[in-house]
ZAPA-890595 format. One line per 4 residues: for each residue x negated, z negated, y of C-alpha. Coordinates in nm, 2 decimals, always signed. Layout:
// ZAPA-890595
X Z Y ~ ... $
//
This chain:
// ZAPA-890595
-1.62 -1.02 +2.59 ~ -1.46 -1.33 +2.71 ~ -1.13 -1.39 +2.83 ~ -1.21 -1.40 +3.22 $
-1.39 -1.11 +3.24 ~ -1.08 -0.92 +3.02 ~ -0.86 -1.06 +3.23 ~ -1.10 -0.97 +3.63 $
-1.09 -0.67 +3.46 ~ -0.73 -0.59 +3.41 ~ -0.63 -0.73 +3.75 ~ -0.89 -0.47 +3.94 $
-0.70 -0.17 +3.84 ~ -0.45 -0.07 +4.09 ~ -0.09 -0.22 +4.10 ~ -0.19 -0.44 +3.78 $
-0.01 -0.82 +3.78 ~ -0.02 -1.06 +3.52 ~ +0.24 -1.23 +3.42 ~ +0.36 -1.48 +3.12 $
+0.73 -1.33 +3.05 ~ +0.73 -1.41 +2.69 ~ +0.57 -1.79 +2.67 ~ +0.32 -2.01 +2.85 $
+0.05 -1.90 +2.62 ~ +0.07 -1.49 +2.59 ~ -0.10 -1.35 +2.92 ~ +0.05 -0.98 +2.97 $
-0.06 -0.77 +3.22 ~ +0.14 -0.49 +3.36 ~ +0.11 -0.16 +3.61 ~ +0.39 -0.14 +3.78 $
+0.61 -0.37 +3.54 ~ +0.46 -0.16 +3.22 ~ +0.31 -0.38 +2.99 ~ -0.05 -0.21 +2.91 $
-0.22 -0.52 +2.80 ~ -0.15 -0.88 +2.65 ~ -0.36 -1.16 +2.46 ~ -0.25 -1.47 +2.33 $
-0.44 -1.74 +2.49 ~ -0.46 -2.01 +2.20 ~ -0.68 -1.80 +1.94 ~ -1.02 -1.89 +1.87 $
-1.12 -1.53 +1.91 ~ -1.01 -1.32 +2.21 ~ -0.77 -1.03 +2.05 ~ -0.59 -0.82 +2.28 $
-0.29 -0.61 +2.22 ~ -0.34 -0.25 +2.39 ~ -0.14 +0.06 +2.42 ~ -0.32 +0.38 +2.28 $
-0.23 +0.75 +2.17 ~ -0.12 +0.75 +1.80 ~ -0.35 +0.99 +1.69 ~ -0.65 +0.81 +1.89 $
-0.52 +0.44 +1.68 ~ -0.53 +0.61 +1.34 ~ -0.88 +0.73 +1.40 ~ -0.94 +0.40 +1.57 $
-0.83 +0.20 +1.31 ~ -1.04 +0.43 +0.99 ~ -1.36 +0.37 +1.22 ~ -1.32 -0.02 +1.32 $
-1.10 -0.14 +1.04 ~ -1.20 -0.47 +1.11 ~ -1.15 -0.51 +1.44 ~ -0.88 -0.28 +1.54 $
-0.53 -0.27 +1.39 ~ -0.18 -0.21 +1.41 ~ -0.05 -0.43 +1.66 ~ +0.17 -0.75 +1.54 $
+0.52 -0.81 +1.67 ~ +0.46 -0.44 +1.85 ~ +0.55 -0.08 +1.79 ~ +0.25 +0.00 +1.57 $
+0.20 +0.39 +1.62 ~ +0.18 +0.29 +2.00 ~ -0.02 -0.04 +1.99 ~ -0.31 -0.18 +1.83 $
-0.47 -0.56 +1.82 ~ -0.85 -0.49 +1.90 ~ -1.04 -0.83 +1.81 ~ -1.30 -0.84 +2.06 $
-1.61 -0.98 +1.86 ~ -1.96 -0.87 +1.84 ~ -1.90 -0.62 +1.61 ~ -1.72 -0.37 +1.85 $
-1.93 -0.28 +2.19 ~ -1.81 -0.36 +2.48 ~ -1.80 -0.06 +2.63 ~ -1.57 +0.08 +2.39 $
-1.31 -0.25 +2.47 ~ -1.37 -0.19 +2.81 ~ -1.29 +0.24 +2.74 ~ -0.96 +0.12 +2.58 $
-0.83 -0.08 +2.80 ~ -0.88 +0.20 +3.04 ~ -0.72 +0.43 +2.79 ~ -0.41 +0.19 +2.76 $
-0.37 +0.13 +3.17 ~ -0.42 +0.52 +3.21 ~ -0.18 +0.61 +2.89 ~ +0.11 +0.41 +3.08 $
+0.05 +0.54 +3.44 ~ +0.08 +0.93 +3.26 ~ +0.43 +0.81 +3.12 ~ +0.53 +0.67 +3.47 $
+0.78 +0.95 +3.70 ~ +0.66 +1.13 +3.98 ~ +0.80 +0.86 +4.21 ~ +0.61 +0.56 +4.03 $
+0.30 +0.70 +4.03 ~ +0.36 +0.81 +4.41 ~ +0.44 +0.49 +4.51 ~ +0.14 +0.34 +4.32 $
-0.11 +0.55 +4.47 ~ +0.06 +0.45 +4.80 ~ +0.15 +0.09 +4.80 ~ -0.20 -0.04 +4.65 $
//
């Protein structure tokens, strides 16, 4: 997966915006101002920080220990850094993006979820 594929996949989701809130190289994707994915555009290899259920994080880190690790500069219980390369199935990467997005939505208030469903 290339950065543009990742970007397009995130942006096609309901209510998603992209921004550079930290610096000019860290691309952040948010749904209703809540982060669900980010990446550093300067890295040679695509690495994506994604939110993840803590129990699922443990299992993923054990199974894909070379490519899924606790996220740098993030809450390591709830965030993983996913190194996107040929060793990681592309379908899994998409599923992890979806999981992160859905996890963020599940933590929103009813009012926020209603706004998301009506606004976009």
